[in-house]
Backbone bond lengths (Angstrom), bond angles and torsions (degrees), N, CA, C in turn:
res aa  C-N    CA-C-N  psi(-1)  N-CA   C-N-CA  omega(-1)  CA-C   N-CA-C  phi
1 X - - - 1.444 - - 1.514 108.85 -
2 X 1.318 116.36 135.71 1.450 121.67 176.72 1.511 107.84 -99.52
3 X 1.310 115.63 118.63 1.465 120.01 178.91 1.513 108.90 -81.35
4 X 1.319 116.27 128.99 1.450 121.10 179.28 1.520 112.54 -94.00
5 X 1.321 117.33 -9.80 1.455 119.89 -176.42 1.520 113.04 -99.85
6 X 1.335 117.27 1.92 1.464 119.42 -177.71 1.514 108.32 -140.69
7 X 1.297 116.28 110.97 1.463 121.21 179.26 1.519 108.61 -126.80
8 X 1.323 115.24 143.03 1.455 118.36 172.69 1.514 107.58 -77.49
9 X 1.295 115.97 149.91 1.456 118.55 177.07 1.506 107.79 -88.29
10 X 1.302 116.22 137.30 1.449 120.22 -177.85 1.510 110.79 -131.64
11 X 1.309 115.00 157.69 1.449 118.99 -178.90 1.520 111.81 -100.25
12 X 1.335 117.17 -17.89 1.453 119.95 -176.10 1.515 113.18 -85.71
13 X 1.344 116.95 159.28 1.459 120.37 -178.92 1.525 112.97 -66.64
14 X 1.311 119.28 -21.70 1.453 121.49 179.50 1.518 113.39 -89.58
15 X 1.329 116.95 -7.09 1.453 120.53 -179.37 1.516 110.10 -76.13
16 X 1.339 117.16 144.77 1.458 118.71 179.36 1.518 111.52 -66.09
17 X 1.324 115.37 144.87 1.461 120.57 177.30 1.511 109.08 -81.12
18 X 1.319 118.10 142.65 1.457 119.55 179.08 1.525 110.46 -70.24
19 X 1.335 117.99 149.82 1.451 120.36 176.83 1.524 110.86 -61.83
20 X 1.308 116.36 147.81 1.451 122.18 177.26 1.521 108.29 -94.11
21 X 1.306 117.27 118.61 1.460 121.01 175.56 1.520 115.14 71.71
22 X 1.319 118.47 26.48 1.458 119.35 175.65 1.510 112.33 116.48
23 X 1.308 116.93 -141.16 1.453 122.85 -174.93 1.519 111.66 -64.34
24 X 1.314 115.55 138.21 1.458 120.43 178.69 1.519 111.77 -80.34
25 X 1.302 117.24 -10.83 1.463 120.64 -177.25 1.515 110.66 -93.63
26 X 1.314 115.65 123.01 1.464 120.07 175.09 1.514 107.87 -75.69
27 X 1.310 116.58 130.71 1.449 120.83 179.93 1.520 108.79 -121.63
28 X 1.346 116.73 102.90 1.459 119.87 -176.92 1.514 111.97 -57.01
29 X 1.308 115.07 139.56 1.458 120.01 175.32 1.511 114.59 83.28
30 X 1.331 118.37 -0.71 1.457 119.21 -177.86 1.518 112.05 -100.98
31 X 1.311 117.45 -4.75 1.454 120.24 -178.30 1.519 109.65 -126.31
32 X 1.327 115.58 140.32 1.455 118.97 176.38 1.514 110.82 -76.50
33 X 1.318 117.08 -10.44 1.449 122.20 179.87 1.526 109.51 -126.53
34 X 1.354 117.98 76.67 1.469 119.50 -175.71 1.521 113.49 -61.21
35 X 1.342 119.17 -34.07 1.459 120.27 179.38 1.525 110.81 -62.97
36 X 1.335 116.64 -38.81 1.464 120.41 178.27 1.531 110.04 -67.26
37 X 1.325 117.11 -39.30 1.463 120.43 177.86 1.520 110.78 -63.86
38 X 1.335 115.95 -42.31 1.460 119.80 179.12 1.527 111.07 -66.84
39 X 1.316 117.38 -36.30 1.464 120.63 177.53 1.530 110.28 -65.10
40 X 1.331 117.52 -40.89 1.475 120.63 177.60 1.521 110.27 -65.90
41 X 1.329 116.40 -41.58 1.461 120.14 177.74 1.524 110.19 -62.06
42 X 1.327 117.24 -45.08 1.463 121.05 178.94 1.521 110.57 -58.78
43 X 1.322 117.31 -41.90 1.469 120.98 178.87 1.524 110.84 -64.35
44 X 1.312 117.41 -37.82 1.465 121.57 178.93 1.520 110.60 -66.35
45 X 1.331 116.31 -47.54 1.463 120.03 -179.71 1.525 109.74 -64.36
46 X 1.323 117.37 -42.37 1.462 121.01 178.54 1.524 110.18 -60.88
47 X 1.327 117.86 -38.53 1.472 120.85 178.06 1.529 110.49 -62.45
48 X 1.322 117.33 -38.33 1.466 120.70 176.49 1.522 110.79 -62.11
49 X 1.319 116.19 -42.90 1.461 120.21 178.86 1.528 111.29 -67.38
50 X 1.327 116.93 -43.69 1.466 120.23 -178.75 1.522 111.45 -64.39
51 X 1.336 117.30 -31.42 1.458 120.56 177.35 1.525 111.34 -62.99
52 X 1.338 116.18 -20.15 1.463 121.67 177.99 1.527 112.25 -106.85
53 X 1.340 115.71 12.87 1.453 119.61 178.26 1.515 114.71 76.97
54 X 1.322 116.90 22.67 1.459 121.42 -179.03 1.527 109.38 -126.27
55 X 1.327 116.58 172.86 1.461 121.06 177.01 1.518 109.90 -148.68
56 X 1.317 115.56 145.61 1.468 120.23 177.11 1.521 112.39 -75.84
57 X 1.327 117.19 -6.68 1.461 119.30 175.17 1.531 110.30 -78.05
58 X 1.315 117.56 -13.12 1.456 122.83 173.85 1.532 108.39 -80.34
59 X 1.327 116.31 126.32 1.470 121.01 -174.80 1.530 112.31 -57.32
60 X 1.319 117.33 -43.23 1.468 120.54 -179.08 1.533 111.40 -65.36
61 X 1.328 116.95 -41.62 1.471 120.13 178.86 1.525 110.23 -65.90
62 X 1.331 117.21 -41.32 1.467 120.52 178.82 1.520 110.82 -63.97
63 X 1.338 117.07 -37.61 1.462 120.13 178.41 1.526 110.84 -67.06
64 X 1.322 116.86 -41.18 1.467 120.63 177.03 1.527 110.84 -62.99
65 X 1.312 115.92 -39.92 1.468 121.54 176.62 1.527 110.37 -59.87
66 X 1.327 116.73 -45.47 1.463 121.47 179.53 1.524 111.37 -63.89
67 X 1.323 117.00 -41.43 1.463 121.13 177.46 1.528 110.10 -60.88
68 X 1.323 116.20 -42.79 1.463 120.76 179.35 1.526 110.83 -62.65
69 X 1.329 116.99 -42.25 1.465 119.48 178.24 1.527 111.08 -65.80
70 X 1.334 118.13 -33.36 1.464 120.44 174.17 1.528 110.29 -61.57
71 X 1.336 116.60 -42.14 1.465 120.86 178.71 1.528 111.00 -63.53
72 X 1.328 116.41 -40.95 1.468 119.99 178.13 1.532 109.59 -64.24
73 X 1.322 116.71 -39.39 1.470 120.11 176.70 1.517 111.72 -61.07
74 X 1.335 117.15 -40.65 1.463 120.61 176.58 1.525 111.32 -63.22
75 X 1.325 116.12 -40.08 1.461 120.35 177.67 1.528 110.43 -61.27
76 X 1.334 116.65 -43.85 1.464 120.13 178.74 1.521 111.31 -64.41
77 X 1.325 116.86 -40.02 1.467 119.98 177.80 1.524 110.37 -62.64
78 X 1.318 116.83 -40.31 1.457 120.61 176.93 1.521 111.79 -64.91
79 X 1.325 116.65 -41.03 1.466 120.28 177.93 1.523 110.66 -63.53
80 X 1.329 116.88 -37.66 1.467 120.61 176.61 1.524 109.93 -65.20
81 X 1.328 117.10 -46.25 1.469 121.52 -179.33 1.519 112.12 -62.25
82 X 1.327 116.83 -32.88 1.470 121.36 179.85 1.530 112.61 -84.22
83 X 1.319 116.93 -1.91 1.457 120.36 179.62 1.521 113.83 80.77
84 X 1.312 116.80 13.62 1.460 120.49 179.91 1.517 111.85 -80.21
85 X 1.336 116.75 -21.22 1.458 122.93 178.20 1.514 109.30 -125.56
86 X 1.315 116.10 146.53 1.458 119.85 171.22 1.521 108.21 -80.70
87 X 1.316 115.99 163.73 1.465 119.97 176.85 1.535 110.34 -57.04
88 X 1.331 115.56 -42.70 1.469 120.51 -178.42 1.528 111.44 -63.54
89 X 1.315 116.70 -45.03 1.460 120.51 179.17 1.521 110.45 -65.11
90 X 1.318 116.55 -43.00 1.463 120.58 178.34 1.527 110.66 -59.59
91 X 1.318 116.86 -45.38 1.462 121.00 -179.38 1.531 110.78 -61.90
92 X 1.317 116.57 -41.31 1.466 120.27 -179.80 1.533 110.87 -65.79
93 X 1.323 116.52 -45.81 1.461 120.26 179.28 1.533 111.34 -65.92
94 X 1.321 117.18 -40.61 1.469 120.47 178.07 1.528 110.38 -62.83
95 X 1.315 117.35 -38.12 1.462 120.96 176.46 1.520 112.18 -64.49
96 X 1.315 115.69 -37.85 1.466 119.87 177.75 1.524 110.30 -65.66
97 X 1.315 116.19 -39.80 1.464 120.02 178.69 1.525 110.52 -65.14
98 X 1.317 117.33 -39.33 1.463 119.61 178.07 1.529 110.82 -64.58
99 X 1.312 117.37 -36.49 1.450 120.01 173.97 1.517 111.34 -62.48
100 X 1.329 116.08 -41.61 1.454 120.54 177.28 1.521 111.46 -65.10
101 X 1.334 116.66 -36.48 1.457 121.33 -178.32 1.538 111.16 -60.34
102 X 1.318 117.00 -30.77 1.455 119.83 -177.43 1.538 113.46 -83.23
103 X 1.329 117.54 -0.35 1.468 120.79 -176.73 1.530 113.39 -51.75
104 X 1.338 119.93 -47.73 1.468 117.99 -178.55 1.532 113.71 -59.39
105 X 1.310 117.81 -27.04 1.464 121.79 -179.58 1.533 112.08 -72.76
106 X 1.320 117.16 -17.52 1.469 121.43 -175.38 1.526 112.81 -103.61
107 X 1.308 116.26 12.64 1.470 119.66 179.23 1.516 110.49 -96.31
């Protein structure tokens, strides 16, 4: 399992960027201020991209990001079909991915 709420701080460009303001995972329905949560998530994802010399404000990078999230969605659908995830877990993870998908819009 990859924890999204705990990252080591690194000095190199390949090191993961620490989450901004807490957990890097957007969790729908857990915040009274979803726009603020999405803005923090967008900042976290953007920090990951900037650590690699890229930015989600670049159209090509944002498109690649969206393609990657589509692939992750397919993986989750496959895990659901194989019985590895419950419907509830799948729905929660899919919602988190949709929150991540909107990151470029919040930059």
